[in-house]
C-alpha positions as CSV (number, residue, x, y, z in Angstrom):
1,M,-90.1,-142.6,14.1
2,G,-89.1,-139.2,13.6
3,M,-88.9,-140.3,10.1
4,A,-91.9,-142.1,9.4
5,L,-93.9,-139.3,11.5
6,R,-92.9,-136.7,8.9
7,G,-93.7,-139.4,6.0
8,H,-97.0,-139.6,7.5
9,R,-97.1,-135.5,7.7
10,L,-96.0,-135.4,4.4
11,L,-98.7,-137.8,2.8
12,T,-101.5,-136.2,4.6
13,A,-100.3,-132.7,3.4
14,L,-100.1,-133.9,-0.1
15,A,-103.7,-136.0,0.1
16,L,-105.3,-132.8,1.3
17,L,-103.5,-131.1,-1.7
18,V,-104.8,-133.3,-4.3
19,A,-108.5,-133.0,-2.7
20,A,-108.0,-129.1,-2.6
21,G,-107.2,-129.3,-5.9
22,L,-109.7,-131.7,-7.5
23,S,-112.7,-129.6,-5.5
24,T,-111.2,-126.3,-7.6
25,Q,-110.9,-128.4,-10.6
26,V,-114.4,-129.5,-10.1
27,A,-116.0,-126.4,-9.1
28,L,-114.4,-124.7,-12.4
29,C,-115.4,-127.6,-14.6
30,R,-119.1,-127.1,-13.2
31,K,-119.2,-123.3,-14.1
32,K,-118.0,-123.9,-17.4
33,D,-120.3,-126.9,-17.7
34,R,-123.4,-125.0,-16.8
35,S,-122.4,-122.0,-19.1
36,A,-121.9,-124.7,-21.8
37,A,-125.2,-125.9,-21.6
38,G,-127.0,-122.6,-21.4
39,E,-126.1,-120.9,-24.1
40,T,-124.5,-121.1,-27.5
41,M,-120.7,-120.2,-26.6
42,R,-117.9,-119.3,-29.0
43,M,-115.8,-122.5,-29.3
44,P,-112.0,-121.7,-28.0
45,M,-109.1,-122.6,-29.8
46,S,-108.4,-126.2,-30.1
47,M,-105.8,-128.1,-28.8
48,D,-101.8,-128.3,-29.9
49,A,-100.8,-131.8,-31.3
50,H,-99.1,-132.7,-28.4
51,K,-102.4,-132.4,-26.1
52,R,-104.5,-133.8,-28.9
53,A,-102.7,-137.1,-28.7
54,V,-102.5,-136.9,-24.4
55,H,-106.2,-135.9,-24.8
56,A,-107.3,-138.8,-27.2
57,L,-105.2,-141.4,-25.0
58,N,-106.8,-140.2,-21.5
59,R,-110.3,-140.3,-22.7
60,L,-110.4,-143.5,-25.5
61,T,-107.9,-145.7,-23.2
62,F,-107.6,-146.2,-19.5
63,G,-104.6,-144.2,-19.7
64,P,-101.4,-143.7,-21.6
65,R,-98.4,-146.3,-21.4
66,P,-94.7,-145.1,-21.9
67,G,-94.5,-144.5,-25.4
68,D,-98.0,-144.1,-26.3
69,E,-97.9,-140.6,-27.1
70,E,-95.3,-140.6,-29.6
71,R,-97.0,-144.2,-31.1
72,V,-100.4,-142.3,-31.6
73,T,-98.4,-139.1,-33.0
74,Q,-96.6,-141.0,-35.9
75,M,-99.7,-142.8,-37.1
76,G,-102.0,-139.8,-36.6
77,I,-104.6,-139.4,-34.1
78,D,-107.5,-139.6,-36.5
79,K,-105.7,-142.8,-38.2
80,W,-105.4,-144.1,-34.4
81,I,-108.9,-143.5,-33.1
82,E,-110.5,-144.9,-36.2
83,L,-108.5,-148.1,-35.8
84,Q,-109.6,-148.1,-32.1
85,L,-113.3,-147.8,-33.4
86,H,-112.5,-151.0,-35.2
87,P,-111.0,-153.5,-32.5
88,D,-111.3,-156.7,-34.7
89,K,-108.4,-155.0,-37.1
90,I,-106.1,-155.1,-33.8
91,D,-103.9,-158.0,-32.5
92,D,-104.6,-158.3,-28.9
93,S,-102.5,-161.8,-28.9
94,A,-100.5,-160.4,-25.9
95,L,-103.5,-159.9,-23.9
96,E,-105.2,-163.2,-24.5
97,A,-101.6,-165.1,-23.3
98,R,-102.5,-163.6,-20.1
99,L,-105.8,-164.4,-19.5
100,A,-105.1,-168.2,-21.1
101,P,-104.9,-169.2,-17.2
102,F,-108.3,-168.4,-16.1
103,R,-110.3,-171.3,-18.1
104,T,-113.8,-169.8,-16.7
105,L,-113.4,-167.2,-19.0
106,H,-114.3,-169.1,-21.8
107,M,-116.4,-171.8,-20.3
108,G,-120.5,-171.7,-20.6
109,T,-122.2,-171.4,-17.7
110,R,-123.1,-174.9,-17.0
111,E,-119.5,-176.1,-17.5
112,I,-118.3,-173.2,-14.7
113,V,-121.0,-175.0,-12.6
114,E,-120.0,-178.2,-12.7
115,N,-116.5,-177.6,-12.5
116,F,-116.8,-175.1,-9.6
117,P,-120.2,-176.7,-7.6
118,P,-122.3,-173.9,-5.7
119,D,-123.9,-174.8,-2.4
120,Q,-127.1,-175.8,-4.0
121,L,-125.8,-178.4,-6.0
122,I,-123.9,-179.8,-3.0
123,K,-127.0,-179.5,-1.1
124,Q,-128.5,-181.8,-3.7
125,I,-125.6,-184.2,-3.4
126,A,-126.2,-184.2,0.6
127,D,-129.8,-185.1,0.3
128,G,-128.8,-187.9,-1.9
129,K,-130.7,-186.1,-5.2
130,A,-127.6,-185.9,-7.0
131,S,-124.1,-187.5,-7.4
132,L,-120.4,-186.9,-7.3
133,P,-118.5,-186.6,-10.5
134,Q,-116.5,-189.9,-11.9
135,D,-113.7,-187.2,-12.7
136,P,-111.1,-187.4,-9.5
137,T,-110.0,-183.7,-9.9
138,K,-113.9,-182.6,-9.8
139,R,-114.6,-185.1,-7.5
140,A,-112.0,-183.5,-4.6
141,V,-113.2,-180.1,-5.3
142,Y,-117.0,-181.5,-4.3
143,E,-115.6,-183.3,-1.5
144,A,-114.2,-180.7,0.0
145,R,-117.2,-178.5,-0.3
146,L,-119.5,-181.6,1.1
147,Q,-117.5,-182.1,3.7
148,R,-117.6,-178.2,4.7
149,Y,-121.7,-178.3,4.2
150,E,-121.9,-181.5,6.4
151,N,-119.7,-179.6,9.2
152,K,-121.6,-176.3,9.1
153,Q,-124.8,-178.6,9.2
154,E,-123.4,-180.3,12.4
155,R,-122.5,-177.1,14.1
156,K,-126.4,-176.0,13.4
157,D,-127.9,-179.2,15.5
158,K,-125.3,-178.6,18.0
159,D,-126.5,-175.2,18.4
160,K,-129.9,-176.2,18.4
161,D,-129.5,-178.9,21.2
162,C,-127.9,-176.3,23.3
163,K,-130.6,-173.7,22.8
164,D,-133.0,-176.9,23.8
165,G,-131.1,-177.4,26.8
166,A,-129.4,-180.4,25.6
167,C,-125.8,-179.5,26.5
168,P,-123.8,-180.0,29.7
169,V,-123.5,-176.6,32.3
170,F,-120.5,-176.5,34.0
171,A,-118.9,-174.4,36.6
172,D,-115.9,-171.8,35.4
173,S,-113.1,-173.8,37.2
174,D,-114.7,-177.3,36.1
175,Q,-115.2,-176.2,32.0
176,P,-113.2,-178.9,30.4
177,A,-110.9,-177.4,27.3
178,D,-113.5,-176.9,23.8
179,P,-112.6,-180.5,22.1
180,E,-113.7,-178.6,18.7
181,Q,-111.2,-175.7,19.0
182,M,-108.4,-178.4,19.9
183,G,-109.4,-180.7,17.2
184,R,-109.0,-177.8,14.8
185,R,-105.6,-176.8,15.9
186,E,-104.2,-180.2,15.5
187,E,-105.8,-180.5,12.4
188,R,-103.7,-177.0,11.5
189,R,-100.8,-178.5,12.8
190,R,-100.8,-181.2,10.4
191,A,-101.6,-179.5,7.6
192,N,-98.7,-177.2,8.1
193,L,-96.4,-180.3,8.4
194,R,-98.4,-182.3,5.7
195,T,-97.7,-178.5,3.4
196,Q,-94.0,-178.6,4.1
197,E,-93.6,-182.1,2.8
198,L,-95.8,-181.1,0.0
199,L,-93.3,-178.2,-1.0
200,D,-90.5,-180.7,-1.3
201,L,-92.5,-182.4,-4.3
202,P,-92.5,-181.4,-8.4
203,P,-95.4,-179.7,-9.0
204,D,-97.0,-182.8,-10.7
205,E,-96.1,-185.0,-7.8
206,R,-97.2,-182.4,-5.3
207,M,-101.0,-182.5,-6.9
208,K,-101.2,-186.3,-7.2
209,E,-100.6,-186.5,-3.4
210,I,-103.2,-183.8,-2.6
211,L,-105.4,-185.7,-4.9
212,K,-104.8,-189.1,-2.7
213,M,-105.6,-187.3,0.5
214,S,-109.1,-187.5,2.2
215,P,-111.4,-184.8,2.0
216,E,-110.5,-183.6,5.4
217,D,-106.7,-183.2,4.9
218,R,-107.2,-181.7,1.4
219,R,-109.8,-179.1,2.7
220,A,-107.5,-178.1,5.8
221,I,-104.3,-177.7,3.3
222,A,-106.1,-175.3,0.9
223,T,-107.6,-173.5,3.8
224,T,-104.3,-173.2,6.2
225,A,-101.8,-172.7,3.4
226,K,-101.6,-168.5,3.2
227,G,-99.5,-165.9,1.5
228,A,-96.2,-166.9,0.5
229,K,-96.7,-170.4,1.4
230,A,-99.8,-170.9,-0.3
231,D,-97.8,-169.3,-3.1
232,A,-95.0,-172.0,-3.2
233,L,-97.4,-174.9,-3.2
234,L,-99.0,-173.5,-6.3
235,E,-95.5,-172.7,-8.0
236,G,-94.9,-174.8,-11.1
237,M,-98.8,-176.0,-11.2
238,S,-101.1,-175.9,-14.3
239,P,-103.6,-173.4,-14.6
240,Q,-106.1,-176.6,-13.8
241,Q,-104.1,-177.5,-10.7
242,K,-104.1,-173.9,-9.7
243,E,-107.9,-173.5,-10.1
244,T,-108.5,-176.9,-8.1
245,M,-106.4,-176.0,-5.4
246,Q,-108.0,-172.6,-4.6
247,A,-111.7,-174.2,-5.3
248,L,-110.6,-177.1,-2.7
249,N,-111.5,-173.9,-0.2
250,N,-114.1,-171.9,-2.0
251,P,-115.1,-172.9,-5.6
252,E,-117.5,-170.1,-5.9
253,Q,-114.8,-167.4,-5.2
254,V,-112.3,-168.9,-8.1
255,V,-115.3,-167.9,-10.5
256,V,-115.3,-164.2,-9.0
257,N,-111.4,-164.0,-8.9
258,E,-111.0,-164.8,-12.6
259,L,-113.7,-162.6,-13.5
260,T,-112.4,-159.5,-11.6
261,Q,-108.8,-160.0,-12.1
262,A,-109.6,-160.5,-16.1
263,K,-111.6,-156.7,-16.1
264,L,-108.4,-155.1,-14.4
265,L,-106.0,-157.0,-16.7
266,R,-108.0,-156.0,-20.0
267,A,-107.9,-152.5,-18.8
268,I,-104.4,-152.4,-18.6
269,Y,-103.1,-154.4,-21.1
270,S,-105.7,-154.6,-24.2
271,E,-104.3,-153.1,-27.3
272,R,-108.2,-152.5,-28.1
273,Q,-108.9,-149.8,-25.5
274,L,-111.5,-148.0,-26.6
275,D,-113.6,-151.5,-26.8
276,E,-112.5,-151.9,-23.2
277,V,-113.6,-148.6,-22.2
278,M,-116.9,-148.8,-24.1
279,T,-117.6,-152.8,-22.2
280,D,-117.2,-151.4,-19.1
281,F,-119.5,-148.4,-20.0
282,W,-122.0,-150.3,-21.1
283,F,-121.6,-153.0,-18.5
284,N,-122.2,-150.2,-15.9
285,H,-125.4,-148.8,-17.8
286,F,-127.1,-152.2,-17.6
287,N,-125.6,-153.3,-14.1
288,V,-125.5,-156.6,-12.4
289,F,-124.5,-157.3,-9.1
290,I,-122.4,-160.3,-8.8
291,N,-122.9,-161.2,-5.4
292,K,-126.9,-161.7,-5.9
293,G,-127.0,-165.5,-5.7
294,A,-126.9,-167.4,-9.2
295,D,-125.2,-164.3,-10.4
296,R,-121.6,-165.2,-9.5
297,Y,-121.8,-167.6,-12.2
298,L,-123.7,-166.0,-14.8
299,L,-122.0,-162.7,-15.2
300,T,-119.1,-164.3,-16.7
301,S,-121.1,-165.1,-19.5
302,Y,-123.4,-161.8,-19.3
303,E,-120.4,-159.6,-20.4
304,R,-118.6,-161.9,-22.4
305,D,-122.0,-162.7,-24.9
306,A,-124.3,-160.1,-24.2
307,I,-122.1,-156.8,-23.9
308,R,-118.5,-157.2,-25.0
309,P,-120.0,-158.8,-28.5
310,H,-122.4,-155.1,-29.0
311,A,-120.3,-152.8,-27.2
312,L,-119.8,-150.8,-30.9
313,G,-122.4,-151.8,-32.4
314,K,-126.4,-151.3,-32.6
315,F,-127.7,-150.3,-29.6
316,E,-130.9,-152.3,-30.1
317,D,-128.7,-155.9,-30.5
318,L,-127.1,-155.0,-27.3
319,L,-130.4,-154.4,-25.3
320,V,-131.8,-157.6,-26.8
321,A,-128.9,-159.3,-25.7
322,T,-129.1,-158.3,-21.8
323,A,-133.2,-158.3,-21.6
324,K,-132.6,-162.1,-22.8
325,S,-129.3,-162.6,-20.6
326,P,-129.8,-165.5,-17.4
327,A,-128.1,-162.7,-15.4
328,M,-130.3,-159.9,-16.2
329,M,-133.4,-162.0,-15.3
330,F,-132.1,-163.1,-12.5
331,Y,-130.8,-160.1,-10.9
332,L,-134.0,-158.0,-12.0
333,D,-136.6,-161.3,-11.3
334,N,-138.1,-161.4,-14.5
335,W,-137.6,-165.2,-15.0
336,L,-139.9,-165.3,-11.5
337,S,-142.6,-163.0,-13.2
338,V,-146.2,-164.2,-14.1
339,G,-149.2,-163.0,-15.9
340,P,-152.2,-162.4,-13.5
341,D,-154.3,-164.0,-16.1
342,S,-151.8,-166.6,-17.6
343,E,-152.4,-170.3,-17.6
344,A,-149.6,-170.9,-14.9
345,A,-151.5,-168.1,-12.4
346,L,-154.9,-169.8,-13.1
347,G,-153.6,-173.0,-12.7
348,I,-151.9,-172.1,-9.1
349,V,-155.0,-170.2,-7.8
350,S,-157.3,-173.2,-8.8
351,Q,-154.8,-175.5,-6.9
352,R,-154.9,-173.4,-3.7
353,R,-158.8,-173.5,-3.9
354,N,-158.9,-177.2,-4.1
355,R,-156.4,-177.4,-1.2
356,R,-158.5,-175.0,0.8
357,G,-161.5,-176.9,-0.2
358,R,-159.9,-180.4,0.9
359,G,-158.8,-178.7,4.5
360,R,-162.2,-177.4,5.2
361,E,-163.3,-180.6,4.6
362,N,-161.2,-182.6,6.5
363,G,-161.5,-179.6,9.6
364,A,-157.9,-179.2,8.8
365,Q,-155.7,-175.9,9.2
366,R,-155.8,-173.8,5.8
367,P,-152.5,-174.9,3.8
368,R,-150.1,-172.3,2.9
369,G,-149.2,-173.7,-0.5
370,N,-145.8,-174.3,-1.8
371,S,-143.3,-171.2,-1.5
372,K,-142.1,-171.6,-5.2
373,A,-145.7,-171.2,-6.7
374,R,-146.2,-168.3,-4.2
375,Q,-142.7,-166.7,-5.3
376,A,-143.9,-167.0,-9.0
377,S,-147.2,-166.4,-8.8
378,G,-147.3,-162.8,-9.4
379,L,-146.5,-159.9,-12.0
380,N,-142.6,-158.5,-11.5
381,E,-142.2,-155.0,-12.3
382,N,-138.5,-155.1,-11.8
383,Y,-137.3,-155.1,-15.2
384,G,-140.0,-153.3,-16.8
385,R,-139.2,-150.2,-14.7
386,E,-135.2,-150.3,-15.2
387,L,-135.8,-151.3,-18.5
388,M,-137.1,-147.4,-19.5
389,E,-135.5,-145.6,-16.1
390,L,-132.2,-146.6,-16.6
391,H,-131.7,-148.5,-19.6
392,T,-133.6,-146.5,-22.4
393,L,-135.9,-143.7,-21.7
394,S,-133.8,-142.3,-18.4
395,V,-136.2,-141.4,-15.4
396,T,-137.9,-138.4,-17.3
397,G,-138.6,-139.9,-20.6
398,G,-142.2,-139.6,-20.5
399,Y,-143.6,-142.9,-19.2
400,S,-146.1,-143.7,-16.9
401,Q,-146.7,-146.2,-13.7
402,K,-149.3,-147.9,-16.1
403,D,-146.4,-148.4,-19.0
404,V,-144.5,-150.0,-16.5
405,T,-147.3,-152.5,-15.8
406,E,-147.6,-153.1,-19.3
407,V,-144.4,-153.7,-20.1
408,A,-143.7,-156.0,-17.4
409,K,-146.7,-157.9,-18.6
410,V,-145.4,-158.1,-22.2
411,F,-141.7,-159.8,-20.6
412,T,-143.8,-162.3,-18.8
413,G,-143.1,-165.9,-19.8
414,W,-139.5,-164.7,-20.8
415,T,-137.9,-166.9,-17.8
416,L,-135.2,-169.6,-17.1
417,D,-134.3,-173.1,-16.8
418,Q,-133.0,-173.7,-13.7
419,P,-130.1,-170.7,-13.2
420,I,-128.5,-172.1,-10.5
421,K,-127.3,-174.7,-13.0
422,G,-126.3,-172.4,-15.5
423,G,-129.9,-172.5,-17.4
424,D,-130.3,-170.5,-20.8
425,F,-132.8,-168.1,-21.6
426,R,-136.6,-169.7,-22.5
427,F,-139.9,-168.6,-23.1
428,E,-142.5,-170.3,-21.4
429,P,-146.1,-169.6,-22.5
430,R,-148.2,-170.6,-19.6
431,M,-146.6,-168.0,-17.9
432,H,-147.0,-165.1,-20.6
433,E,-150.2,-162.7,-19.6
434,P,-152.4,-163.2,-22.6
435,G,-154.2,-160.3,-24.5
436,D,-153.0,-157.1,-26.1
437,K,-150.8,-154.5,-24.0
438,I,-150.8,-150.9,-24.5
439,V,-147.1,-149.0,-24.2
440,L,-146.0,-145.3,-24.8
441,G,-149.4,-145.4,-26.9
442,H,-148.8,-148.0,-28.7
443,R,-150.9,-151.2,-29.0
444,I,-148.6,-154.2,-28.5
445,K,-150.9,-157.3,-30.3
446,E,-150.6,-160.5,-28.4
447,H,-147.8,-162.3,-30.1
448,G,-146.0,-164.1,-27.1
449,E,-142.3,-163.8,-26.8
450,K,-142.6,-161.0,-30.3
451,E,-143.9,-158.7,-27.8
452,G,-140.8,-158.1,-25.6
453,L,-138.8,-157.7,-29.1
454,E,-141.4,-155.1,-30.6
455,V,-141.3,-153.2,-27.0
456,L,-137.3,-153.4,-26.8
457,H,-137.6,-152.0,-30.9
458,L,-139.9,-149.3,-29.7
459,L,-137.5,-148.5,-27.0
460,A,-134.8,-148.4,-29.0
461,R,-135.8,-146.2,-31.6
462,N,-137.1,-143.7,-28.7
463,P,-136.1,-139.7,-29.2
464,N,-135.7,-139.9,-25.5
465,T,-133.6,-143.3,-25.7
466,A,-131.1,-141.4,-28.1
467,R,-130.9,-138.3,-26.2
468,F,-130.3,-140.5,-23.0
469,I,-127.5,-142.1,-24.3
470,S,-125.8,-139.6,-25.9
471,Q,-125.8,-137.4,-23.0
472,K,-124.2,-140.6,-20.9
473,L,-121.9,-141.2,-23.4
474,A,-120.6,-137.4,-23.7
475,M,-120.7,-137.6,-19.9
476,R,-117.9,-140.7,-20.0
477,F,-115.8,-138.7,-23.0
478,V,-116.1,-134.9,-22.7
479,S,-117.5,-133.7,-19.0
480,D,-119.6,-134.6,-16.2
481,D,-122.2,-131.6,-17.5
482,P,-121.8,-132.2,-21.3
483,P,-122.4,-129.1,-23.8
484,T,-125.9,-129.3,-25.1
485,A,-125.2,-128.7,-28.8
486,L,-123.1,-131.8,-28.7
487,V,-125.8,-134.2,-26.9
488,D,-128.1,-132.6,-29.8
489,R,-125.8,-133.9,-32.9
490,M,-125.1,-137.1,-31.2
491,T,-128.6,-137.5,-30.7
492,K,-129.5,-136.8,-34.3
493,T,-126.8,-139.3,-35.3
494,F,-128.5,-142.0,-33.0
495,L,-131.4,-141.6,-34.3
496,K,-130.5,-141.6,-38.1
497,K,-128.1,-144.2,-38.0
498,H,-131.0,-146.2,-36.2
499,G,-128.9,-146.4,-32.6
500,D,-125.1,-147.3,-34.3
501,I,-123.0,-146.8,-31.1
502,R,-119.8,-146.7,-33.5
503,E,-121.4,-143.4,-35.7
504,V,-122.3,-141.7,-32.0
505,L,-119.2,-141.7,-31.2
506,R,-117.7,-140.8,-34.1
507,T,-119.5,-137.6,-34.3
508,M,-118.8,-137.1,-30.9
509,F,-114.8,-137.5,-31.4
510,K,-115.0,-135.3,-34.6
511,S,-116.8,-132.3,-32.4
512,P,-115.1,-129.2,-31.5
513,E,-116.8,-129.9,-28.0
514,F,-114.3,-133.2,-27.5
515,W,-111.5,-131.2,-28.2
516,S,-111.8,-127.9,-26.5
517,P,-108.7,-127.2,-24.2
518,D,-111.7,-126.4,-21.5
519,V,-112.3,-130.2,-21.1
520,Y,-108.3,-131.6,-21.4
521,R,-107.6,-133.0,-17.8
522,A,-111.0,-132.0,-16.7
523,K,-112.6,-135.4,-15.8
524,V,-112.1,-137.0,-12.6
525,K,-110.9,-140.6,-12.5
526,T,-113.0,-143.0,-11.0
527,P,-111.1,-145.5,-8.7
528,F,-111.1,-148.0,-11.4
529,E,-109.4,-145.8,-13.9
530,F,-107.1,-144.5,-11.5
531,V,-105.8,-147.8,-10.5
532,A,-105.9,-148.9,-14.4
533,S,-104.1,-145.8,-15.4
534,A,-101.2,-146.0,-12.5
535,V,-100.3,-149.3,-13.7
536,R,-100.4,-148.6,-17.1
537,A,-98.3,-145.6,-16.7
538,T,-95.3,-146.9,-14.8
539,G,-95.4,-149.9,-17.4
540,A,-95.7,-152.2,-14.2
541,D,-96.0,-156.0,-15.0
542,V,-99.3,-157.6,-13.1
543,E,-98.3,-161.5,-12.4
544,D,-101.7,-161.7,-10.0
545,A,-104.1,-158.9,-10.2
546,R,-105.9,-159.9,-6.4
547,A,-104.2,-156.9,-4.8
548,L,-105.5,-154.7,-7.3
549,V,-108.6,-155.8,-7.2
550,G,-109.1,-155.8,-3.3
551,T,-107.8,-152.2,-3.5
552,L,-110.7,-151.0,-5.8
553,N,-112.7,-152.9,-3.3
554,N,-111.4,-150.6,-0.6
555,M,-111.9,-147.8,-2.8
556,G,-115.5,-148.5,-3.0
557,M,-115.4,-149.5,-6.8
558,M,-115.4,-153.4,-6.7
559,P,-115.5,-154.6,-10.3
560,Y,-119.1,-155.5,-10.5
561,G,-120.3,-154.9,-6.9
562,M,-122.3,-152.0,-7.2
563,Q,-125.8,-153.4,-5.6
564,P,-128.2,-151.3,-7.4
565,P,-129.2,-150.9,-10.9
566,T,-128.3,-147.5,-11.5
567,G,-124.2,-148.5,-11.8
568,Y,-121.3,-146.6,-10.5
569,S,-121.6,-142.9,-11.0
570,M,-119.1,-141.1,-13.7
571,K,-119.0,-137.8,-11.8
572,A,-116.5,-136.2,-9.8
573,D,-118.2,-135.4,-7.0
574,V,-119.1,-138.8,-6.1
575,W,-114.9,-139.6,-5.7
576,V,-113.8,-136.6,-4.3
577,N,-113.2,-136.6,-0.9
578,S,-109.8,-136.1,1.5
579,S,-110.1,-139.6,3.1
580,A,-111.1,-141.3,-0.5
581,L,-107.7,-139.2,-2.4
582,L,-105.5,-140.0,1.1
583,G,-106.6,-143.9,-0.2
584,R,-105.4,-142.9,-3.7
585,M,-102.7,-141.3,-2.5
586,N,-101.8,-144.6,-0.3
587,F,-102.1,-146.9,-3.1
588,A,-99.6,-144.7,-5.2
589,L,-96.7,-145.2,-2.9
590,G,-97.2,-148.3,-2.5
591,L,-97.5,-149.4,-6.4
592,A,-94.4,-147.1,-7.0
593,A,-92.5,-148.6,-4.0
594,G,-93.0,-152.2,-5.3
595,K,-95.4,-153.2,-2.5
596,M,-98.7,-154.0,-4.3
597,R,-98.3,-157.9,-4.4
598,G,-98.5,-159.7,-7.4
599,V,-97.4,-156.2,-9.1
600,K,-93.6,-155.9,-10.2
601,I,-92.5,-152.2,-11.1
602,D,-89.3,-150.4,-12.3
603,A,-89.4,-146.8,-10.8
604,A,-85.6,-146.7,-11.2
605,N,-86.1,-147.7,-14.9
606,L,-89.0,-145.4,-15.7
607,A,-87.0,-142.3,-13.9
608,A,-84.0,-142.9,-16.1
609,G,-86.0,-142.0,-18.9
610,T,-85.1,-145.0,-20.4
611,A,-87.7,-144.0,-23.5
612,A,-85.5,-141.0,-24.4
613,G,-82.3,-143.1,-24.3
614,A,-81.1,-142.3,-20.9
615,S,-78.9,-145.2,-19.1
616,E,-79.1,-144.7,-15.2
617,V,-80.7,-142.2,-12.9
618,T,-79.6,-139.1,-12.2
619,A,-78.1,-137.9,-8.5
620,D,-80.2,-135.0,-8.8
621,P,-83.8,-135.2,-7.5
622,Q,-84.9,-132.1,-9.2
623,Q,-83.7,-133.8,-12.8
624,T,-85.7,-137.0,-11.4
625,L,-88.8,-135.1,-10.7
626,A,-88.6,-133.3,-14.1
627,T,-88.2,-137.0,-15.8
628,L,-91.1,-138.4,-14.1
629,E,-93.3,-135.7,-14.6
630,N,-92.7,-135.8,-18.6
631,S,-93.1,-139.9,-18.3
632,L,-96.3,-140.1,-16.4
633,L,-97.8,-136.7,-17.1
634,S,-96.4,-135.5,-20.3
635,G,-95.3,-132.5,-18.6
636,D,-98.6,-131.1,-17.5
637,I,-98.2,-130.3,-13.7
638,S,-99.2,-127.3,-11.9
639,R,-96.4,-125.2,-10.3
640,Q,-98.4,-125.8,-7.3
641,T,-97.8,-129.3,-7.5
642,H,-94.8,-129.3,-8.8
643,D,-93.2,-126.6,-5.8
644,T,-94.7,-129.1,-3.2
645,I,-93.1,-132.1,-4.1
646,S,-89.7,-130.1,-4.8
647,K,-89.7,-129.0,-1.5
648,Q,-89.6,-132.3,-0.3
649,L,-86.8,-133.5,-2.2
650,E,-84.2,-132.4,0.5
651,D,-85.8,-135.2,2.8
652,P,-83.4,-137.9,3.5
653,K,-86.0,-140.5,2.8
654,I,-86.7,-139.0,-0.8
655,S,-83.1,-137.7,-2.0
656,Q,-81.3,-140.3,-0.2
657,R,-78.5,-138.4,0.0
658,R,-75.5,-139.3,2.5
659,L,-72.3,-137.3,3.6
660,D,-70.1,-140.0,2.0
661,D,-72.3,-140.6,-0.8
662,S,-73.8,-137.5,-2.9
663,K,-73.9,-139.0,-6.0
664,R,-76.6,-141.8,-4.8
665,P,-79.8,-141.2,-6.8
666,P,-82.6,-140.2,-5.1
667,N,-85.9,-142.5,-3.9
668,A,-87.2,-142.4,-7.7
669,A,-90.4,-144.8,-6.3
670,A,-91.3,-142.3,-3.5
671,I,-91.0,-139.6,-6.0
672,M,-93.4,-141.5,-8.9
673,G,-95.8,-142.4,-6.0
674,L,-96.1,-138.7,-5.2
675,I,-96.8,-137.8,-8.7
676,L,-99.1,-140.6,-9.2
677,G,-100.9,-139.2,-6.1
678,S,-101.0,-135.6,-7.6
679,P,-104.3,-133.7,-8.7
680,E,-103.0,-133.5,-12.2
681,F,-102.7,-137.7,-12.5
682,Q,-106.1,-138.0,-10.9
683,R,-107.8,-136.5,-13.9
684,R,-108.0,-137.5,-17.8
């Protein structure tokens, strides 16, 4: 109990140290940033070669791995940066091998929907409007989902009957045991027994037996097998068989799990690190929330087909790709937007008038009309507003409410074919608002779908857009409040090169501001950056990223989980507080100790300094600390942090010293966890 209490106190003390250190650093950075933004500064001496390599890795990647600094230095920093700007020249086959089991990453949206049916499709089958698939594997997933849907409907009917007074009333002493509860217990008991029988079979035979079962038994096994038992049940199965087993319980979640795990695995293992950083940046800029209905199925294609191919290309191409993306149109409801004077709107009004007339003739109550017609009969300004405020001009970009309305009219008719079934973009002339529109003082002549492309071109070439995008890029790569002079040069490049993102980045990476010692390790990592960088720094092997995704959820940065279109903040003040940093410290200690499910780590190996040729962990805790400081932080640790950790090395829980074994190596995992939780590792 005493040791546990000391450990908790140490953890709390170090978390407070992290918070204090980061808060001080944030205040200093703000002071420097304000000075840089408000006046022309004499640039300080640039970094030495060692720090240049560390800085490049911290800013252009999700953090250095063991040996990365040497590799970058040997190649030459400028040459390495140029290679990162051309990811197509970098072999990423090792990452692709890791992602191969996630079949949904390569599926079209319709194929995803067919293999992992949403509730709306199951409801159509229950109502007799669609049929079960013939393929036995797909059919098993549909039947499990159908049975769950029908059980849910039965419970609703029963609850309704009880509300209507149809349930029997018992005195407490006479009330019989709940037959449903007893049935569920018996179901779980049988499922556990059946699961144990399945574990004795080879994987292929195991899957065949599962497919032979009734839908009720299949679903019972899928829902009752948890933790180690679930892992054992899936052991040896093919990726498709594993997906099927998971889909028996929740097919929708399979799609989400594969997408979120892949995002982390790309950040951790891709050799095309700058491409991954920029893909993450642009997704956050053009944010779409994964838990809005059909977007659970549409986001896979959105990131793969709209964001990733244009991450280092032309901004206008990226803007058009996101505007036409089903995910974006569904998220901001543009697919429902109808011009007030369009054929569709006038037709709906006419139908309503006819119905009202017939109702009055018959003396009947006036009908309310079809809900879908009501929903799709109005002009929706969501996309028009976010397009200018968040995607291009910025909130101070000089547009008016009139411009928002006009842009919304331009994009009427940009809609989808049945998004819940994976439908693609289409232009529907009947929904489009006729006539010319005036946007930012420019006349957009009536031209159907091409009106939207003209507006996107106009916005992509606007100087306010150039500055807004340049400012955000500088914020991501340089500082929370980037120097005005740097943003000016990046804006000039953006306009001159017609929004060539690669050229804008090149201007930034060659600037003295980017290489200023003032910005070295001065950006606080977001939770996503922190988790990815910790795994990369330790050389951990991620076999299952679900626990890491859960950690990000606990830290408030679930991948694709930001509901407002603003996306997650890149600024330090959002993420710096004692509670959040205590969570980071807990994660760091758990990761280093090998307690993160699905993640294998060898702290002792890293502490031995194997990259430097050492063969075993020294018995000297201070030497282990020094080795890990160099491995994880390239030696960039403050005296305060070093002394705070150093004082704890005599604690038996960390030193692991015994009177009868003075040569026993210290607890390298505990020391590693403390360094990963330090203020220095929290910054990049």
